[in-house]
N, C-alpha and C positions, 0 to 999 in steps of 0.2 A: 567621854569626849567633848570639850565644850563646844560652842556653837561656835563662836570663834575661832578652833580650831578646826571643824569640819569647813566650816571659809577659807579658811587659811589653805589644806589639803585640796579643797575641789580647784578653787584658782591657783596652784603650784601644779596639779595635772593636766589643767586646760592650758596651761602657760607649753608643759611640755609639745601637748600634741598643735599649738598651735607653732612650735621653732621646727618641728618633726612637717608640718607642711610647710613652712618658711621655707626648711631647705631643699624640699621636693620643688615647691616653683624655682631655686634654680639650679638642681639638675632637667626638672623638665614637669611641661603638665603633664605627662602621661603616668609620671611614677605619683606624681602628688594624685593622677583617679586612681592608681590604683593603691592609695594609700585610705583613702577614701572612701574607696570600693570594702577595703578591710576593715576599716573601721568601723563602716555600716554593717554589713552585711558577716562577718566574720562570726559562726557563732560563738567560738575559744574566745574571742574579747565583748560576750557577751555580759558576763558578768563583771568586768570592769566598767562597762557601757552602764548596765545597773546599779552600780557604784558611786557612779561619778553624779549619776542622776537625782539618787538618793540622797549626796551630798549636796548636788541644788539643791535639791527641793522639785523636784521635777517627776511627775510621771515619767517610770521608763519608756522608754521610745520602742517598741519593739521594730526590728527591720522588716523592709516589707516583702515584702512575697516574691518571687522570684517570675519570672510571665515564663512559664510554660516553654517547651524546646518549641520550633515552630514544626506543626508534619510535614513531611516531604512534598515535595510540591508533586501535583502528581503529574505521570507521566502522559504526552499529548497524546501521545498512543494509548490509553488505555480504556477511552472512552471509542474508539474506530475500532469495527469491526475488522474481526482478519482477515488479509487478504486472501481472496477465492482460490482456492488450487489450481493451474489451469485442465483447459479440457483433457483428459486422456482422448488417445486415439483406440478410436473403435472398429475393426476392421478394416479396409484400406485409405478411409477418409482420415485428414490427422485435420483438426481444428486449430492446429497452431499454422498453420499455413492458408492465410486466402483462399486459391486456387490452387487444385493440380488437374494435370490432362495425362489419361492411363490411353497411350492412341496408336500411330504408327505411321513413320514417314513418310509411307507410301500412299497411304490415307488421303483425300483433296479437304473429308470434311473436318480430319485433326489440324488439317492448314490452318482450316477457316476458326474452328475456334481456336488457336492460338493467338489468329489474326484478331478475336475478337479483344481477347486479355491485352495483347500489347496494343492496340488500340486506345485502350483506356490507361493503360499503365501499370497491367495491375501484378502481383509477382506470385507467379507461379511456378511450380515444379513438373516437368514434361516427364513421366518416363514412355521409352516406344518399346512396345508389345514387337517388335519384328526381335528385336535383340536374343538373342538365346536366353542367356540369364532372366532373363523379364518373362518370358515364355510362360511359365509356372505362374502367372499374375491371369490369365482370359480363363483358367476356368474361377479362380477364387471371384475374381468378377461379376460373371457370367451368376453362381452361385447371390452373390452377393446382392445384384443390384436389378436380376432377371432380365439382362440385356444381353444380347449376346451381337452386337456392332463394338464400332470404335468409331470417336472417343468415347471415353467413361468420363465424365467431366464434375468434379466433385469440389461445393465450395464453401471451404468454413467446416472441411471434411462431408459434407455432405449431399451428396448424391442426386444432381440434377436431374441424371440423364448426357444425350448427348449435343452434338454442336447447333441441331437445332430447338435442343429447352433452353438452350444457355443463348442463344439467338432473341431468346422469345423475354428471360428474363430479363437483356439487357432492352428489349422494345418497351414494355412497361416499366421498363426505370428503375426496374427493381434490382441490378448488378448494386449497388454501389451498399444498398443495405445486406444484401445477401451476401458481400466481402468480411460482414463488419464483425469483431471478436466479440465474444460474451461481454466484457468491460463493458467496450464501443456503442453497439448496439443495451444493454441498461441506461443511458444518458441519453440515449438519441428520443426526441418527443415521443407523445404515446403513440399518434397517431404511423409513426415507421415501427416501433416497436408491432404493433399486432397485425403486421402483413407478415403472412407465410410464404414461405417458397415454396412449395410444392415439384415433387420429383416428377419428371415427364422421361419414365426409359421407353427406347424404342425397343420394342420385340420383334422387330422383324431377322429371320437368321441368314437375310444376307446383310453384310456390310453395301452400305450404298455405294462407296467409292469402287467399289468390286463390281457390286451392276451397271454402274455408269449411269446412275440416274442424275435428273435435273436436280439443281441447287435447292430448290421449294420440295424437294423429296424427305418425307422423312427418315432420321439417321437412327 
């Protein structure tokens, strides 16, 4: 094939491609982009492109490498630790509850302990040990707490003692700390996290309310 024939064939092919692109313009830009992408990147058209480039006397133009598919974005929770499992109840203290009182309606010390919690608007659970269905807890409480008097006060599942123990925690300004959940305590300032609430069980054999002892007597 003579050079003139080659140039004529190249011009003819170029004209056809141009006509196709012009028609694409009439239909819409999206179709034009599609045809251009096919012409540039479709491997089935590579021999045609190579032949056209050869007829034009140009070096074959390689199709640009396609960009690697972007990796899926990491989940925002991927680097976060799994939420801590809720503390399990061990014994009669329930860490899911801010406060618990096992007491007796006839006991003045039980009433005073409840008054402290209500004064601070503490959400508490109360169980009356004088009710027949709750009497079974009396020996269990004595064994677990080594205390033989009511009330039995638990803060976040930890037994702290009776009324006097609760009053002492309040006096020392530790009640708010004692009522914190493990998650809340972990976020508290360091000097608060170091505070330890020490149980103060009363080992008297007779409940103060029954012995008619003055308010300052141990519970």
